N, C-alpha and C positions, 0 to 999 in steps of 0.2 A: 418880411413877415413870415413867421412859422405857420404852416397849414397843418390842420389836423390831420392824423393817418387815415380816419376815416373820410374825409372829404377828399385827400389826397388820391386815394386808391378807388373812389368811385369813378366806373367805367362810364364813357362818354356814351351818348345814345346813337345805336348803330343806325336809327333811323335817320337822324340828323344828318350823317354824313352823305347819304344819297340825296336829301334836300339840298344841301350845299353843292352838290355836284351839278344838280338841276337848275339852281338857281344861277349858274355861271353861264347858262345859255338860254337864249331867248327863243328857241324853236321846241321847247319841251313841252310834252302831254304829259302830266303828272297823274300817275295813279298809285301814288304812295301815300297821299294824305287822308289821315283818318279824321275827315271833318266833312260834313254837309256841304254841298254845294248850293243849298237852298239858304234864303235869309230868315229869319225868325219870323213866325206869323205876323202879320199887320198889326192884329188886335193886342198882340203882346209887346210890341215897339211901342204901340200908341199909349199903352199904359204906363210904361218907361217914361216916355216924353212927358206925360201929363204929372206923373209923380216929381220929375223934375221941375215943371214949371209951378208947382204948388210947393217947392220948396222942402219936398220930403228928402232931406240929403242927412239927416243924423242917423246915429248907431239906431240898430233895433236891439232886441233882446238877444242876449247871447246865442241862445237856441235857435234863434230866428223869429219872425213875425209869426204871431199866433194863428193869424188866418191863413198864412201859407202853411204851416204845419198842419192845420185841420184839413186843408184842401189836399196834402200829400197823402195823409193818413186815409181820407176817404178814395183818391185815385187808385191806392193800393189794394182796395177791396176788389178790384177786377182781378187781381193775381190770387185772390183767395187769403190775401195778408190782411191782418187786424193789429193796428197799432193804436195807443193811447197819444194823441198829438201832443199833450203836455208834457209827457214822461218819456216817450220812446221814440221820438224824432228829433233830429238834429239837423238844420241846413247849415251847408259849409260852403266854403269858396270852391267850388267844382267837385266833382266826385273824387279828384285826385286828393283833394284834401281830407275826404272823407276816409279814404283807404289808409291814407297815412295816420291820421288818429286812431284808426282801428288797431293798426300795427303797433303804435306807441301805448296804446291804453290796454293792449291783450298780451304784449309781447314782453317778458324780462329777458334781461342778458343771458345768452345760452341757451333760450328755448328754440326748439325745432320748428320751423313751419313749413309744410308740405306745399308745393305748387306744380300744379299740373303744367307741362310744356308740351307744345309751344303755346306760350300765352304773352299777355301784355308785358312790356320790357321794364316797366316802373316797379313791377312787384318786388324783384329780386333786391335793387337797391333801397327799396323802402324798408324791408325787412332787415337790410345790414344796418341801416340808420337807426333802427330800434333796438340794435343790439342782438337781434336773433340770427339764427344759420337756417339758410335755406336747403331743402330737400327737394330734390327734382323728381316728380312723378310724370314718366313719360306718357304719353297718349299716341295712338297710332292711326294712321290713315285707313287701316283696314277696319278701324272701329269707327270712321269717320270723326276721328279726333275726340270720342266721348270719353271720359273719365270712368274707369270700372274698377270694382272692388279688387279684382286681380291684379291690376296696375298698382293699386295703392299698397296691395300687400307685398308684392314684389320689390317695390322701393323701399319698405321698411317704415311705411308711414305710421305704422302701428304706434310708433315710439315718439311720433310727433305731438305738438302741443296745440297746433293750429293747422287748419287747411285754407288754403284760398282758392276760391271756386270762381271762375270766370265764364259764364254761359248766359245769352249767346256770347261766342268766344272770339278775341282779336288774338291772333290774325287769322285764324282758320274760318270762321263764319259757321263753325259747329255749333249745336244745340243739344240739350238733352232732354229725354220724356221723363214724366213722372216714375215710370218704371225702372227706367236707369238710375234716376236719382234717387229712389228707394234702396238700392243696393247701397249707393255711396253713404246715404243717411245711416243706413244700419251699421257700416264699417264706423262711422264717427261715434254712433251711440256705443258701440262695443268698444272703442278705444279711448273714450273720454275726449273726444276731439272737437274743439271749437270752430267756428267757420266763418270767416270773412267771404260773403258772396256778392262779387261785383256783378250788378244787372243792370249797368248802364245801357246796354242795346236791348232790355225787356221788350220794348214796344216794336222794335224792329226784327219781328220774327214772323216767318212765312209759313204758310202751309199749316199753322197750328196755334194753339195759345201758349205763351210764355209758360214755363215751369219753374217754380222755385224751390230749392231745398228747405227755405224756412218753412213751407207748408208740410213737410213731411213730420210723421209722428216723432215727438220728442226733439224736434230740432229748432223750434221758433226760440227756446229758452237758450240755445247754445250758438244762435247765429246773428251776425250783424250784415243787414242787406245795404248795399249801397247802390244808389242811383242817381239821376239828374237830369238836367236840362239841356245837355249840350247836344246829345245825338239826336233823340227822336223831335227835340225842338227847335233844332239848328240854332243853338244859342251858345256856343262854344266860347266865344269871345266875353259874353256876359260871366262866366265864370261860377255857375251855382250848382251846388248839388245836395245830397242829403243822406243820412244815415238812418236806417230804422233797426231797432233791436230791443232786447231787454233793458230795463231801467237802470241796473248797475252798469252795463255796457256804456249805455249814451251817457250817463252821467259822468263815468270817468273820460270819455271822448270830450266832452263839454268842458271839464276842467282844464284839459290841455288846450281846447279850442278858444276858450276866453284869454289864455296867456299869449297865445301865438297870432291868432286872427282876430279876437274881440267877438265880432259878429262878421257874417257875410254880407257883402256889399248890398246896399239898401234898395237901388234902383233896379236891379235884376230881379229882386223878390217882388216888387210890383208887377215886373213883366212875366213872373212865373205864376203869380195867382191868376192874371187874366188868360194865360196859356192854358192852366188846369180847367178854369171855368168856360173857356170858349174856343179851343182851338182843336179839338180833337178832329174836326172834319180835315183841316190842314195836316195834321199828323197822318192820317189815313191817307191822304192824297200822294205825301211824301213816300210812305210805305209803299204804296201801289206802284209809283215809279221806281223805288230801288227795285222791286221785285220784277219790273220789266227790264232793268239793266241786268240784274242777276241772271235772268234766263239767257240774256244774249252774250254776256261774258263766258259762262260756264259752257255753254254749247260751242261757242266759238273755239274757246281752249280745247274742249274734246275734239273738236274737226282737226285740230293741229296736231294732236298726239300730244298735248301736255295735259294729262291726266288730271281731272278736277272733279272731285265729289260735289254733290249739291251742297251748299252752305244753307243752313236752315234760318240763320238769323245774322244780324250786323250788317255791314256793307262791304265784306270782303271776299273775294275767292281765292283760294290757296292751291294753285296748280302745280303739280310737279314739273320740274325743268329738267330731268334726267342728267343731273350731275352737278357741278359747282355751280350754287345759287348765287354767290357773289359774283363771280366771274361773269355769268349770264346776265345779271343786273347791269353789271358796268358795261359790257360789251353791247347789250341793248340800248343803254341810253348814248353810248357814243356812236353807234351805226344809225339808229331810227329815232333817237330824240324821244324815247319814251322812258318815264322813270317809274320803277317799281322797288319793292323792298326785298332784300334777300330773306328767305324764311330763317336762316340760320341766327338772324338778329334776334329771334324769340325764343332762342333755344337749341339745343341739339336736335330735338325731335322735329324742328322745321328745315332742316338740312335737306337741300336738293329741292325746296319748293319756293315760291314767290309769294309776297302778299300783294295782291292787286284790290285796289278799292276802286268801286263802282259808283263811289260817290261824286260823279262828275256826269257832264251831259251827255245824252245818247249820241248826239255828234261827234263830240270827243273820244267816246268808246269805241265807235265804229271805225273812226279814224286810227286810233292806237292799236286795236285789234288787226287791223290791216297792216300796220307797221310791224307788229310782232309776227305775223304771219310771213312777211317779206323776209324779217330777220330769221325765223325757223328755218324758211326754204333754202337761206342763202348759207347756213352754217354747215 
């Protein structure tokens, strides 16, 4: 069977390599999974079960159930975002599909897409599959991994066609303020850059409200915002996300969506309606618990000499490990049975760092950091 060049040259996930190493042992504490350790709120699960019992197993509208789109639009008013649910909201099979649709709808072959790094590993392959060319824009630990106008200019992003923005960030946990986003927005306006803003961790923001580039002057009409239910509502396996944006962009994304996915899964849509209607308290409780874990992990790493800036969002810490991050991760797994992900998996800017997920229990985090302490002291 002849395989296309595009598929053949697509890199394997660097994260998956460490999952497979960890799965080969039964004594491992995994701090590598970017997935909540909570279950979806009970009310949302009940709604899903009820929909199945009532036989609600047919397709929905391509764009998603109208009732869900209305609630998504209402939900985003808390972020000062205003969208027409009938024309400017698209429900997708996970936020990952929304990102993929945005690339395929907005990128022509040969277009340049600027991506700040370190960042989520799927953007690069998604851009390549859409026929685009990735331009890396480094972010620095000295700036707490926030994207700056200076870094965009230095990387040559003025000649790009599209910018991918991921804040709160995976893997660093970095966030950006309105003031910082204003500089990036000005650069985008000055250089006719469109934006795909992956805001899947918007609800997991600590010490302040989430800021979106789509609310900056002149940016709503040039930005597609991606979000979903996987992280804040612990619904990863239900695969439900959505995109919000200008009518022409959402129409284009929906045309692709209707031929590839037809519609998002029906059962999770019922769960999502209930989640948006009644589960804010559960989300707040999860965020509060993540915040407790965040403080523990960051303070412990700094005590061990693994310099770690204070992440403002998501559920990741990004400590410096003082050298070869891949060797550090492999040796830590072998010696102490703790799985973390090398920062270099997320781009050159992640070299010398580790991505550590604190989406696991306090008991396991305390045990894991004790093991890491023993490893660091024994090196």
